[in-house]
C-alpha atoms as an extended CHARMM CRD file, in Angstrom:
* protein
*
       288  EXT
         1         1  UNK       CA              0.0000000000        0.0000000000        0.0000000000  PROA      1               0.0000000000
         2         2  UNK       CA              2.8690000000        2.3470000000        0.8100000000  PROA      2               0.0000000000
         3         3  UNK       CA              4.4490000000        2.2370000000       -2.6990000000  PROA      3               0.0000000000
         4         4  UNK       CA              1.1520000000        3.4280000000       -4.1850000000  PROA      4               0.0000000000
         5         5  UNK       CA              1.0320000000        6.3080000000       -1.6940000000  PROA      5               0.0000000000
         6         6  UNK       CA              4.5850000000        7.2950000000       -2.4650000000  PROA      6               0.0000000000
         7         7  UNK       CA              3.8590000000        7.0490000000       -6.1870000000  PROA      7               0.0000000000
         8         8  UNK       CA              0.8360000000        9.3590000000       -5.8880000000  PROA      8               0.0000000000
         9         9  UNK       CA              2.8270000000       11.8420000000       -3.8000000000  PROA      9               0.0000000000
        10        10  UNK       CA              5.5830000000       11.9900000000       -6.4350000000  PROA      10              0.0000000000
        11        11  UNK       CA              3.2200000000       12.9880000000       -9.2650000000  PROA      11              0.0000000000
        12        12  UNK       CA              3.9960000000       16.4530000000      -10.6100000000  PROA      12              0.0000000000
        13        13  UNK       CA              1.4120000000       19.0910000000       -9.7430000000  PROA      13              0.0000000000
        14        14  UNK       CA              0.4790000000       21.6330000000      -12.4020000000  PROA      14              0.0000000000
        15        15  UNK       CA             -0.1360000000       25.1470000000      -11.1560000000  PROA      15              0.0000000000
        16        16  UNK       CA             -3.6580000000       26.4800000000      -11.6940000000  PROA      16              0.0000000000
        17        17  UNK       CA             -5.0220000000       23.0120000000      -12.4570000000  PROA      17              0.0000000000
        18        18  UNK       CA             -6.8360000000       20.2890000000      -10.5380000000  PROA      18              0.0000000000
        19        19  UNK       CA             -6.5600000000       16.5680000000      -11.2400000000  PROA      19              0.0000000000
        20        20  UNK       CA             -9.8250000000       14.8860000000      -12.1870000000  PROA      20              0.0000000000
        21        21  UNK       CA            -10.5930000000       11.3190000000      -13.3320000000  PROA      21              0.0000000000
        22        22  UNK       CA            -10.1420000000       11.0200000000      -17.0880000000  PROA      22              0.0000000000
        23        23  UNK       CA            -13.2910000000       10.5180000000      -19.1570000000  PROA      23              0.0000000000
        24        24  UNK       CA            -13.9550000000        6.9460000000      -20.2710000000  PROA      24              0.0000000000
        25        25  UNK       CA            -16.6900000000        5.1160000000      -22.1700000000  PROA      25              0.0000000000
        26        26  UNK       CA            -16.2000000000        1.7290000000      -20.5080000000  PROA      26              0.0000000000
        27        27  UNK       CA            -19.0400000000        2.2310000000      -17.9560000000  PROA      27              0.0000000000
        28        28  UNK       CA            -21.4330000000        2.7270000000      -20.8880000000  PROA      28              0.0000000000
        29        29  UNK       CA            -20.1590000000       -0.4800000000      -22.5080000000  PROA      29              0.0000000000
        30        30  UNK       CA            -20.7100000000       -2.3590000000      -19.2400000000  PROA      30              0.0000000000
        31        31  UNK       CA            -24.2220000000       -0.9500000000      -18.8220000000  PROA      31              0.0000000000
        32        32  UNK       CA            -25.0940000000       -1.8120000000      -22.4230000000  PROA      32              0.0000000000
        33        33  UNK       CA            -23.8270000000       -5.3480000000      -21.8440000000  PROA      33              0.0000000000
        34        34  UNK       CA            -26.0730000000       -5.8190000000      -18.8170000000  PROA      34              0.0000000000
        35        35  UNK       CA            -28.9870000000       -4.4650000000      -20.8370000000  PROA      35              0.0000000000
        36        36  UNK       CA            -28.3990000000       -7.0130000000      -23.5860000000  PROA      36              0.0000000000
        37        37  UNK       CA            -28.1800000000       -9.8230000000      -21.0090000000  PROA      37              0.0000000000
        38        38  UNK       CA            -31.6270000000       -8.9650000000      -19.6480000000  PROA      38              0.0000000000
        39        39  UNK       CA            -33.0100000000       -8.4100000000      -23.1600000000  PROA      39              0.0000000000
        40        40  UNK       CA            -31.8500000000      -11.8630000000      -24.2040000000  PROA      40              0.0000000000
        41        41  UNK       CA            -34.0060000000      -13.4280000000      -21.4960000000  PROA      41              0.0000000000
        42        42  UNK       CA            -37.0500000000      -12.2830000000      -23.4980000000  PROA      42              0.0000000000
        43        43  UNK       CA            -35.6770000000      -12.5870000000      -27.0430000000  PROA      43              0.0000000000
        44        44  UNK       CA            -32.7960000000      -14.9390000000      -27.8490000000  PROA      44              0.0000000000
        45        45  UNK       CA            -29.8310000000      -16.5430000000      -26.1150000000  PROA      45              0.0000000000
        46        46  UNK       CA            -27.4890000000      -15.0340000000      -28.6960000000  PROA      46              0.0000000000
        47        47  UNK       CA            -28.4000000000      -11.5350000000      -27.4560000000  PROA      47              0.0000000000
        48        48  UNK       CA            -27.4860000000      -12.5560000000      -23.9080000000  PROA      48              0.0000000000
        49        49  UNK       CA            -24.1510000000      -14.0120000000      -25.0900000000  PROA      49              0.0000000000
        50        50  UNK       CA            -23.3390000000      -10.7330000000      -26.8110000000  PROA      50              0.0000000000
        51        51  UNK       CA            -24.2280000000       -8.9390000000      -23.5920000000  PROA      51              0.0000000000
        52        52  UNK       CA            -21.8700000000      -11.1960000000      -21.6260000000  PROA      52              0.0000000000
        53        53  UNK       CA            -19.0100000000      -10.3920000000      -24.0150000000  PROA      53              0.0000000000
        54        54  UNK       CA            -19.6640000000       -6.6580000000      -23.7550000000  PROA      54              0.0000000000
        55        55  UNK       CA            -19.9210000000       -6.8680000000      -19.9440000000  PROA      55              0.0000000000
        56        56  UNK       CA            -16.5880000000       -8.6750000000      -19.6770000000  PROA      56              0.0000000000
        57        57  UNK       CA            -14.9690000000       -6.1780000000      -22.0510000000  PROA      57              0.0000000000
        58        58  UNK       CA            -16.4710000000       -3.2730000000      -20.1030000000  PROA      58              0.0000000000
        59        59  UNK       CA            -15.1890000000       -4.6190000000      -16.7710000000  PROA      59              0.0000000000
        60        60  UNK       CA            -11.6950000000       -5.2560000000      -18.1620000000  PROA      60              0.0000000000
        61        61  UNK       CA            -11.4810000000       -1.8470000000      -19.8060000000  PROA      61              0.0000000000
        62        62  UNK       CA            -12.8210000000       -0.0350000000      -16.7380000000  PROA      62              0.0000000000
        63        63  UNK       CA            -10.3990000000       -1.8300000000      -14.4000000000  PROA      63              0.0000000000
        64        64  UNK       CA             -7.4900000000       -0.8750000000      -16.6410000000  PROA      64              0.0000000000
        65        65  UNK       CA             -8.5020000000        2.7670000000      -16.2630000000  PROA      65              0.0000000000
        66        66  UNK       CA             -7.9730000000        2.6630000000      -12.4720000000  PROA      66              0.0000000000
        67        67  UNK       CA             -5.3770000000       -0.1040000000      -11.9330000000  PROA      67              0.0000000000
        68        68  UNK       CA             -2.4810000000       -0.0820000000      -11.2410000000  PROA      68              0.0000000000
        69        69  UNK       CA             -2.7170000000        3.7060000000      -11.3920000000  PROA      69              0.0000000000
        70        70  UNK       CA             -5.7280000000        5.9340000000      -11.9320000000  PROA      70              0.0000000000
        71        71  UNK       CA             -5.9070000000        7.7800000000      -15.2170000000  PROA      71              0.0000000000
        72        72  UNK       CA             -6.3490000000       11.4530000000      -14.4670000000  PROA      72              0.0000000000
        73        73  UNK       CA             -6.3280000000       14.6520000000      -16.4620000000  PROA      73              0.0000000000
        74        74  UNK       CA             -5.4830000000       18.1950000000      -15.4300000000  PROA      74              0.0000000000
        75        75  UNK       CA             -8.4690000000       20.5470000000      -15.5770000000  PROA      75              0.0000000000
        76        76  UNK       CA             -7.7220000000       24.2830000000      -15.4810000000  PROA      76              0.0000000000
        77        77  UNK       CA             -9.1570000000       26.1750000000      -12.5330000000  PROA      77              0.0000000000
        78        78  UNK       CA            -10.8130000000       29.4570000000      -13.4770000000  PROA      78              0.0000000000
        79        79  UNK       CA            -11.1130000000       31.8910000000      -10.6100000000  PROA      79              0.0000000000
        80        80  UNK       CA            -14.1800000000       34.0900000000      -10.5440000000  PROA      80              0.0000000000
        81        81  UNK       CA            -15.1030000000       36.8900000000       -8.2120000000  PROA      81              0.0000000000
        82        82  UNK       CA            -18.7180000000       36.4140000000       -7.1120000000  PROA      82              0.0000000000
        83        83  UNK       CA            -20.5800000000       39.2850000000       -5.5250000000  PROA      83              0.0000000000
        84        84  UNK       CA            -23.8630000000       38.3580000000       -3.8550000000  PROA      84              0.0000000000
        85        85  UNK       CA            -26.5100000000       41.0650000000       -3.8800000000  PROA      85              0.0000000000
        86        86  UNK       CA            -30.2190000000       41.2200000000       -3.2050000000  PROA      86              0.0000000000
        87        87  UNK       CA            -33.0340000000       43.5850000000       -4.0280000000  PROA      87              0.0000000000
        88        88  UNK       CA            -34.8700000000       42.9330000000       -0.7680000000  PROA      88              0.0000000000
        89        89  UNK       CA            -34.8360000000       45.6700000000        1.8050000000  PROA      89              0.0000000000
        90        90  UNK       CA            -34.9130000000       43.2580000000        4.7280000000  PROA      90              0.0000000000
        91        91  UNK       CA            -33.4690000000       39.8000000000        5.2920000000  PROA      91              0.0000000000
        92        92  UNK       CA            -36.0390000000       37.1590000000        6.2000000000  PROA      92              0.0000000000
        93        93  UNK       CA            -34.9820000000       34.8650000000        9.0210000000  PROA      93              0.0000000000
        94        94  UNK       CA            -36.4030000000       31.5110000000       10.0980000000  PROA      94              0.0000000000
        95        95  UNK       CA            -37.6240000000       31.6400000000       13.7120000000  PROA      95              0.0000000000
        96        96  UNK       CA            -35.6650000000       29.3630000000       16.0350000000  PROA      96              0.0000000000
        97        97  UNK       CA            -37.4800000000       27.6310000000       18.9020000000  PROA      97              0.0000000000
        98        98  UNK       CA            -35.6900000000       27.6270000000       22.2430000000  PROA      98              0.0000000000
        99        99  UNK       CA            -31.9130000000       27.1970000000       22.3390000000  PROA      99              0.0000000000
       100       100  UNK       CA            -31.6110000000       24.7900000000       19.4210000000  PROA      100             0.0000000000
       101       101  UNK       CA            -29.1080000000       25.5750000000       16.7000000000  PROA      101             0.0000000000
       102       102  UNK       CA            -31.2850000000       24.6970000000       13.7200000000  PROA      102             0.0000000000
       103       103  UNK       CA            -34.9880000000       24.2890000000       13.0230000000  PROA      103             0.0000000000
       104       104  UNK       CA            -36.8800000000       21.5960000000       11.1490000000  PROA      104             0.0000000000
       105       105  UNK       CA            -38.8090000000       22.9090000000        8.1910000000  PROA      105             0.0000000000
       106       106  UNK       CA            -41.5700000000       23.7370000000        7.9120000000  PROA      106             0.0000000000
       107       107  UNK       CA            -41.6800000000       25.4420000000       11.3000000000  PROA      107             0.0000000000
       108       108  UNK       CA            -45.4720000000       25.6910000000       11.0530000000  PROA      108             0.0000000000
       109       109  UNK       CA            -47.9520000000       23.5760000000        9.1460000000  PROA      109             0.0000000000
       110       110  UNK       CA            -51.6910000000       23.1400000000        8.7810000000  PROA      110             0.0000000000
       111       111  UNK       CA            -53.6630000000       20.6300000000       10.8570000000  PROA      111             0.0000000000
       112       112  UNK       CA            -55.1830000000       17.5430000000        9.2690000000  PROA      112             0.0000000000
       113       113  UNK       CA            -58.6180000000       19.1460000000        9.4410000000  PROA      113             0.0000000000
       114       114  UNK       CA            -57.4390000000       21.9010000000        7.0620000000  PROA      114             0.0000000000
       115       115  UNK       CA            -56.5320000000       19.3300000000        4.4210000000  PROA      115             0.0000000000
       116       116  UNK       CA            -59.8700000000       17.5610000000        4.8500000000  PROA      116             0.0000000000
       117       117  UNK       CA            -61.8080000000       20.8180000000        4.5110000000  PROA      117             0.0000000000
       118       118  UNK       CA            -59.7910000000       21.8400000000        1.4640000000  PROA      118             0.0000000000
       119       119  UNK       CA            -60.2290000000       18.4360000000       -0.1940000000  PROA      119             0.0000000000
       120       120  UNK       CA            -63.9900000000       18.4390000000        0.3590000000  PROA      120             0.0000000000
       121       121  UNK       CA            -64.3910000000       22.0140000000       -0.8830000000  PROA      121             0.0000000000
       122       122  UNK       CA            -62.2480000000       21.3260000000       -3.9360000000  PROA      122             0.0000000000
       123       123  UNK       CA            -64.1720000000       18.1370000000       -4.7030000000  PROA      123             0.0000000000
       124       124  UNK       CA            -67.4590000000       20.0770000000       -4.7250000000  PROA      124             0.0000000000
       125       125  UNK       CA            -66.0380000000       22.7180000000       -7.0950000000  PROA      125             0.0000000000
       126       126  UNK       CA            -64.5730000000       20.0570000000       -9.3730000000  PROA      126             0.0000000000
       127       127  UNK       CA            -67.8110000000       18.0310000000       -9.4250000000  PROA      127             0.0000000000
       128       128  UNK       CA            -69.8970000000       21.1410000000      -10.1700000000  PROA      128             0.0000000000
       129       129  UNK       CA            -67.7100000000       22.0720000000      -13.1370000000  PROA      129             0.0000000000
       130       130  UNK       CA            -67.6980000000       18.4740000000      -14.4400000000  PROA      130             0.0000000000
       131       131  UNK       CA            -71.4890000000       18.2430000000      -14.2100000000  PROA      131             0.0000000000
       132       132  UNK       CA            -71.7790000000       21.5870000000      -15.9830000000  PROA      132             0.0000000000
       133       133  UNK       CA            -69.6580000000       20.1250000000      -18.7830000000  PROA      133             0.0000000000
       134       134  UNK       CA            -71.9790000000       17.1130000000      -18.9510000000  PROA      134             0.0000000000
       135       135  UNK       CA            -75.0340000000       19.3230000000      -19.3010000000  PROA      135             0.0000000000
       136       136  UNK       CA            -73.3730000000       21.5490000000      -21.8880000000  PROA      136             0.0000000000
       137       137  UNK       CA            -71.8520000000       18.7390000000      -23.9550000000  PROA      137             0.0000000000
       138       138  UNK       CA            -74.3310000000       15.8430000000      -23.7660000000  PROA      138             0.0000000000
       139       139  UNK       CA            -77.3090000000       17.1990000000      -21.8520000000  PROA      139             0.0000000000
       140       140  UNK       CA            -76.7500000000       14.8570000000      -18.8820000000  PROA      140             0.0000000000
       141       141  UNK       CA            -74.7820000000       15.1910000000      -15.6490000000  PROA      141             0.0000000000
       142       142  UNK       CA            -74.1830000000       11.4190000000      -15.5680000000  PROA      142             0.0000000000
       143       143  UNK       CA            -71.7710000000       11.3990000000      -18.5100000000  PROA      143             0.0000000000
       144       144  UNK       CA            -68.7110000000       12.6730000000      -16.5640000000  PROA      144             0.0000000000
       145       145  UNK       CA            -69.6710000000       10.5060000000      -13.5750000000  PROA      145             0.0000000000
       146       146  UNK       CA            -69.7370000000        7.3720000000      -15.7180000000  PROA      146             0.0000000000
       147       147  UNK       CA            -66.4260000000        8.3480000000      -17.3040000000  PROA      147             0.0000000000
       148       148  UNK       CA            -64.8600000000        8.7580000000      -13.8620000000  PROA      148             0.0000000000
       149       149  UNK       CA            -66.0980000000        5.3330000000      -12.8360000000  PROA      149             0.0000000000
       150       150  UNK       CA            -64.6920000000        3.8950000000      -16.0680000000  PROA      150             0.0000000000
       151       151  UNK       CA            -61.2130000000        4.6100000000      -14.7410000000  PROA      151             0.0000000000
       152       152  UNK       CA            -61.5340000000        1.5310000000      -12.5160000000  PROA      152             0.0000000000
       153       153  UNK       CA            -64.8260000000        0.0660000000      -13.7760000000  PROA      153             0.0000000000
       154       154  UNK       CA            -64.1470000000       -0.6470000000      -17.4380000000  PROA      154             0.0000000000
       155       155  UNK       CA            -67.6380000000       -2.0320000000      -18.0710000000  PROA      155             0.0000000000
       156       156  UNK       CA            -68.8650000000        1.5370000000      -18.6060000000  PROA      156             0.0000000000
       157       157  UNK       CA            -66.6090000000        1.9280000000      -21.6440000000  PROA      157             0.0000000000
       158       158  UNK       CA            -68.4570000000       -0.9120000000      -23.3550000000  PROA      158             0.0000000000
       159       159  UNK       CA            -71.6880000000        1.0280000000      -23.1320000000  PROA      159             0.0000000000
       160       160  UNK       CA            -72.8240000000        3.1800000000      -25.9970000000  PROA      160             0.0000000000
       161       161  UNK       CA            -72.8260000000        6.9880000000      -25.8620000000  PROA      161             0.0000000000
       162       162  UNK       CA            -76.5310000000        7.0140000000      -25.0400000000  PROA      162             0.0000000000
       163       163  UNK       CA            -76.0200000000        4.6520000000      -22.1000000000  PROA      163             0.0000000000
       164       164  UNK       CA            -73.2600000000        6.8610000000      -20.6720000000  PROA      164             0.0000000000
       165       165  UNK       CA            -75.8410000000        9.6220000000      -20.2810000000  PROA      165             0.0000000000
       166       166  UNK       CA            -78.0430000000        7.4700000000      -18.0300000000  PROA      166             0.0000000000
       167       167  UNK       CA            -77.8720000000        6.8830000000      -14.3020000000  PROA      167             0.0000000000
       168       168  UNK       CA            -76.1950000000        3.6320000000      -13.1730000000  PROA      168             0.0000000000
       169       169  UNK       CA            -76.1050000000        2.9550000000       -9.4410000000  PROA      169             0.0000000000
       170       170  UNK       CA            -72.9220000000        0.8550000000       -9.5120000000  PROA      170             0.0000000000
       171       171  UNK       CA            -71.0470000000        3.4380000000      -11.5690000000  PROA      171             0.0000000000
       172       172  UNK       CA            -72.2920000000        6.2540000000       -9.3430000000  PROA      172             0.0000000000
       173       173  UNK       CA            -71.0460000000        4.5240000000       -6.1760000000  PROA      173             0.0000000000
       174       174  UNK       CA            -67.6590000000        3.7430000000       -7.7360000000  PROA      174             0.0000000000
       175       175  UNK       CA            -67.2430000000        7.3430000000       -8.9270000000  PROA      175             0.0000000000
       176       176  UNK       CA            -68.3480000000        8.7300000000       -5.5550000000  PROA      176             0.0000000000
       177       177  UNK       CA            -65.8610000000        6.6250000000       -3.5680000000  PROA      177             0.0000000000
       178       178  UNK       CA            -63.0280000000        7.2720000000       -6.0320000000  PROA      178             0.0000000000
       179       179  UNK       CA            -63.6520000000       11.0180000000       -6.1530000000  PROA      179             0.0000000000
       180       180  UNK       CA            -63.8950000000       11.2730000000       -2.3580000000  PROA      180             0.0000000000
       181       181  UNK       CA            -60.7070000000        9.3220000000       -1.6360000000  PROA      181             0.0000000000
       182       182  UNK       CA            -58.5930000000       11.1630000000       -4.2030000000  PROA      182             0.0000000000
       183       183  UNK       CA            -59.9420000000       14.5580000000       -3.0910000000  PROA      183             0.0000000000
       184       184  UNK       CA            -59.1290000000       13.8950000000        0.5580000000  PROA      184             0.0000000000
       185       185  UNK       CA            -55.6160000000       12.6760000000       -0.2830000000  PROA      185             0.0000000000
       186       186  UNK       CA            -54.8900000000       15.7060000000       -2.4480000000  PROA      186             0.0000000000
       187       187  UNK       CA            -56.3370000000       17.9930000000        0.2380000000  PROA      187             0.0000000000
       188       188  UNK       CA            -53.9810000000       16.4930000000        2.8300000000  PROA      188             0.0000000000
       189       189  UNK       CA            -51.1220000000       16.9540000000        0.3610000000  PROA      189             0.0000000000
       190       190  UNK       CA            -52.0470000000       20.6300000000        0.0160000000  PROA      190             0.0000000000
       191       191  UNK       CA            -52.0490000000       20.9940000000        3.7970000000  PROA      191             0.0000000000
       192       192  UNK       CA            -48.5050000000       19.6350000000        3.9810000000  PROA      192             0.0000000000
       193       193  UNK       CA            -47.2160000000       21.3740000000        0.8460000000  PROA      193             0.0000000000
       194       194  UNK       CA            -48.4890000000       24.9600000000        1.0510000000  PROA      194             0.0000000000
       195       195  UNK       CA            -46.4670000000       25.9510000000        4.1860000000  PROA      195             0.0000000000
       196       196  UNK       CA            -43.2830000000       25.0350000000        2.2950000000  PROA      196             0.0000000000
       197       197  UNK       CA            -44.1210000000       27.4270000000       -0.5830000000  PROA      197             0.0000000000
       198       198  UNK       CA            -43.0240000000       30.8550000000        0.6970000000  PROA      198             0.0000000000
       199       199  UNK       CA            -44.5300000000       33.0180000000       -2.0330000000  PROA      199             0.0000000000
       200       200  UNK       CA            -47.6770000000       32.7390000000       -4.1670000000  PROA      200             0.0000000000
       201       201  UNK       CA            -48.8500000000       29.3400000000       -2.8420000000  PROA      201             0.0000000000
       202       202  UNK       CA            -52.1650000000       29.4930000000       -4.7110000000  PROA      202             0.0000000000
       203       203  UNK       CA            -50.4350000000       30.1310000000       -8.0470000000  PROA      203             0.0000000000
       204       204  UNK       CA            -48.1370000000       27.1290000000       -7.6190000000  PROA      204             0.0000000000
       205       205  UNK       CA            -50.5340000000       24.8040000000       -5.8410000000  PROA      205             0.0000000000
       206       206  UNK       CA            -53.7270000000       25.9090000000       -7.5570000000  PROA      206             0.0000000000
       207       207  UNK       CA            -52.6550000000       26.5730000000      -11.1400000000  PROA      207             0.0000000000
       208       208  UNK       CA            -49.2310000000       25.1610000000      -12.0110000000  PROA      208             0.0000000000
       209       209  UNK       CA            -49.6800000000       21.9640000000       -9.9890000000  PROA      209             0.0000000000
       210       210  UNK       CA            -53.0210000000       20.9210000000      -11.5610000000  PROA      210             0.0000000000
       211       211  UNK       CA            -51.7240000000       21.6470000000      -15.0770000000  PROA      211             0.0000000000
       212       212  UNK       CA            -48.6540000000       19.4690000000      -14.5210000000  PROA      212             0.0000000000
       213       213  UNK       CA            -50.8060000000       16.7590000000      -12.9450000000  PROA      213             0.0000000000
       214       214  UNK       CA            -53.1530000000       16.8340000000      -15.9490000000  PROA      214             0.0000000000
       215       215  UNK       CA            -50.1900000000       16.4150000000      -18.2950000000  PROA      215             0.0000000000
       216       216  UNK       CA            -49.0100000000       13.3510000000      -16.3760000000  PROA      216             0.0000000000
       217       217  UNK       CA            -52.5000000000       11.7910000000      -16.4840000000  PROA      217             0.0000000000
       218       218  UNK       CA            -52.8110000000       12.5010000000      -20.2030000000  PROA      218             0.0000000000
       219       219  UNK       CA            -49.4610000000       10.8960000000      -21.0560000000  PROA      219             0.0000000000
       220       220  UNK       CA            -50.1540000000        7.8210000000      -18.9100000000  PROA      220             0.0000000000
       221       221  UNK       CA            -53.7870000000        7.3500000000      -19.9220000000  PROA      221             0.0000000000
       222       222  UNK       CA            -52.8820000000        7.5050000000      -23.5940000000  PROA      222             0.0000000000
       223       223  UNK       CA            -50.8100000000        4.3500000000      -23.0620000000  PROA      223             0.0000000000
       224       224  UNK       CA            -52.8750000000        2.5290000000      -20.4190000000  PROA      224             0.0000000000
       225       225  UNK       CA            -56.4150000000        3.1410000000      -21.6700000000  PROA      225             0.0000000000
       226       226  UNK       CA            -56.6160000000        4.8250000000      -25.1060000000  PROA      226             0.0000000000
       227       227  UNK       CA            -60.3980000000        4.3040000000      -25.3210000000  PROA      227             0.0000000000
       228       228  UNK       CA            -61.0020000000        6.2300000000      -22.1070000000  PROA      228             0.0000000000
       229       229  UNK       CA            -58.5310000000        8.9150000000      -23.1720000000  PROA      229             0.0000000000
       230       230  UNK       CA            -60.3900000000        9.4430000000      -26.4530000000  PROA      230             0.0000000000
       231       231  UNK       CA            -63.6830000000       10.1890000000      -24.6320000000  PROA      231             0.0000000000
       232       232  UNK       CA            -62.2800000000       12.8210000000      -22.2640000000  PROA      232             0.0000000000
       233       233  UNK       CA            -62.4430000000       16.4990000000      -23.1540000000  PROA      233             0.0000000000
       234       234  UNK       CA            -59.0390000000       17.5700000000      -21.8360000000  PROA      234             0.0000000000
       235       235  UNK       CA            -59.8470000000       21.2880000000      -21.8740000000  PROA      235             0.0000000000
       236       236  UNK       CA            -62.7080000000       20.7700000000      -19.4350000000  PROA      236             0.0000000000
       237       237  UNK       CA            -60.6520000000       18.2040000000      -17.5150000000  PROA      237             0.0000000000
       238       238  UNK       CA            -57.8540000000       20.7400000000      -17.0150000000  PROA      238             0.0000000000
       239       239  UNK       CA            -60.3720000000       23.4170000000      -16.0060000000  PROA      239             0.0000000000
       240       240  UNK       CA            -61.9020000000       21.1090000000      -13.3810000000  PROA      240             0.0000000000
       241       241  UNK       CA            -58.4430000000       20.2850000000      -11.9950000000  PROA      241             0.0000000000
       242       242  UNK       CA            -57.6070000000       23.9840000000      -11.7460000000  PROA      242             0.0000000000
       243       243  UNK       CA            -60.9390000000       24.6660000000      -10.0240000000  PROA      243             0.0000000000
       244       244  UNK       CA            -60.1640000000       21.9560000000       -7.4780000000  PROA      244             0.0000000000
       245       245  UNK       CA            -56.6430000000       23.3110000000       -6.8860000000  PROA      245             0.0000000000
       246       246  UNK       CA            -57.6950000000       26.9310000000       -6.4680000000  PROA      246             0.0000000000
       247       247  UNK       CA            -60.6310000000       26.2160000000       -4.1460000000  PROA      247             0.0000000000
       248       248  UNK       CA            -58.7420000000       23.6560000000       -2.0490000000  PROA      248             0.0000000000
       249       249  UNK       CA            -55.7150000000       25.9440000000       -1.8330000000  PROA      249             0.0000000000
       250       250  UNK       CA            -57.8040000000       28.9400000000       -0.7430000000  PROA      250             0.0000000000
       251       251  UNK       CA            -59.6010000000       26.9160000000        1.9460000000  PROA      251             0.0000000000
       252       252  UNK       CA            -56.3640000000       25.4180000000        3.2940000000  PROA      252             0.0000000000
       253       253  UNK       CA            -54.4870000000       28.7180000000        3.1840000000  PROA      253             0.0000000000
       254       254  UNK       CA            -57.1540000000       30.4230000000        5.3120000000  PROA      254             0.0000000000
       255       255  UNK       CA            -56.8440000000       27.9010000000        8.1260000000  PROA      255             0.0000000000
       256       256  UNK       CA            -54.7650000000       28.6160000000       11.2350000000  PROA      256             0.0000000000
       257       257  UNK       CA            -51.2990000000       27.0910000000       11.1980000000  PROA      257             0.0000000000
       258       258  UNK       CA            -49.9250000000       25.0740000000       14.0930000000  PROA      258             0.0000000000
       259       259  UNK       CA            -46.2830000000       24.7410000000       15.1050000000  PROA      259             0.0000000000
       260       260  UNK       CA            -44.7080000000       21.4260000000       14.1710000000  PROA      260             0.0000000000
       261       261  UNK       CA            -43.8410000000       19.2490000000       17.1620000000  PROA      261             0.0000000000
       262       262  UNK       CA            -40.4120000000       18.4020000000       15.7540000000  PROA      262             0.0000000000
       263       263  UNK       CA            -39.2230000000       21.8040000000       17.0000000000  PROA      263             0.0000000000
       264       264  UNK       CA            -40.1560000000       20.9870000000       20.6120000000  PROA      264             0.0000000000
       265       265  UNK       CA            -37.8680000000       19.1530000000       23.0670000000  PROA      265             0.0000000000
       266       266  UNK       CA            -38.4030000000       15.4050000000       23.3060000000  PROA      266             0.0000000000
       267       267  UNK       CA            -39.5100000000       15.5860000000       26.9360000000  PROA      267             0.0000000000
       268       268  UNK       CA            -42.1580000000       18.1580000000       26.0400000000  PROA      268             0.0000000000
       269       269  UNK       CA            -43.4110000000       16.0460000000       23.0970000000  PROA      269             0.0000000000
       270       270  UNK       CA            -43.5620000000       12.9680000000       25.3230000000  PROA      270             0.0000000000
       271       271  UNK       CA            -45.7030000000       14.8140000000       27.8860000000  PROA      271             0.0000000000
       272       272  UNK       CA            -43.1790000000       14.6660000000       30.7200000000  PROA      272             0.0000000000
       273       273  UNK       CA            -43.7850000000       17.2780000000       33.4240000000  PROA      273             0.0000000000
       274       274  UNK       CA            -40.3550000000       18.6420000000       34.3250000000  PROA      274             0.0000000000
       275       275  UNK       CA            -39.7470000000       21.8930000000       36.2670000000  PROA      275             0.0000000000
       276       276  UNK       CA            -37.6100000000       23.3190000000       33.4820000000  PROA      276             0.0000000000
       277       277  UNK       CA            -40.2630000000       22.6250000000       30.8590000000  PROA      277             0.0000000000
       278       278  UNK       CA            -43.4290000000       23.8230000000       32.5890000000  PROA      278             0.0000000000
       279       279  UNK       CA            -42.9870000000       27.4560000000       31.5370000000  PROA      279             0.0000000000
       280       280  UNK       CA            -42.1220000000       26.4190000000       27.9650000000  PROA      280             0.0000000000
       281       281  UNK       CA            -45.2420000000       24.2550000000       27.7550000000  PROA      281             0.0000000000
       282       282  UNK       CA            -47.3800000000       27.1140000000       28.9890000000  PROA      282             0.0000000000
       283       283  UNK       CA            -45.9460000000       29.3920000000       26.2840000000  PROA      283             0.0000000000
       284       284  UNK       CA            -46.6550000000       26.8160000000       23.5860000000  PROA      284             0.0000000000
       285       285  UNK       CA            -50.2620000000       26.3470000000       24.7280000000  PROA      285             0.0000000000
       286       286  UNK       CA            -50.9260000000       30.1010000000       24.9340000000  PROA      286             0.0000000000
       287       287  UNK       CA            -49.4300000000       30.7710000000       21.5050000000  PROA      287             0.0000000000
       288       288  UNK       CA            -52.2040000000       31.2980000000       18.9000000000  PROA      288             0.0000000000
């Protein structure tokens, strides 16, 4: 081990440069070999044999790059004077609880009830807009409900367009349960997410978030269920998602925040009555 250390210490150092590992393509060859090995399990044994050859060649070539001595190249160091400036008139500081050095973020969050209220309010706004689309497009509020149920109840897709405009008890129950569960989960997500967005939480959580979420659903549904994707009006779908996000975000944002318990001492979180903690507990309980 000592000869290698002495050898590395005797390497000439170039002024204004730093030694970095030299670029190599052998890791890509090794990864491609492993890919061919797995591909051959589904196609042909000859593909796997080619992958084995490439993997062995990749390992041998990669090892030669680092043994017996690492291949390095000198990269020039460019010095740059960085001046940090801000346009804010006042520096915002994170409040620190007690004598602790750092704080867990977020310092304050919304209670679970705020997420539930926001999810329920957003679900009502989303359902109202979807039913309005059904009345405007097909003359029936049951069309979007049956389409929602078709996401997990594919029997509705086999029905004709006229049947999708009729009331079906099984489809209604499936859509109601699915819409309620997803709305509550997204509402709880809003309650946990909005305190971590310092500026314009409604713009990010109520507009940008639903648009991105709609794009993900569109790209996935086009591959998983093309028939269902072809029957969805994505303009109205995006509008309903935005309505849910804005209403849920407004309801959650108007709720009173509570301080996260991670910023309290362990003894106080565990409910231990200690003389040194009684005054601190009283301050936490009196804090709005």
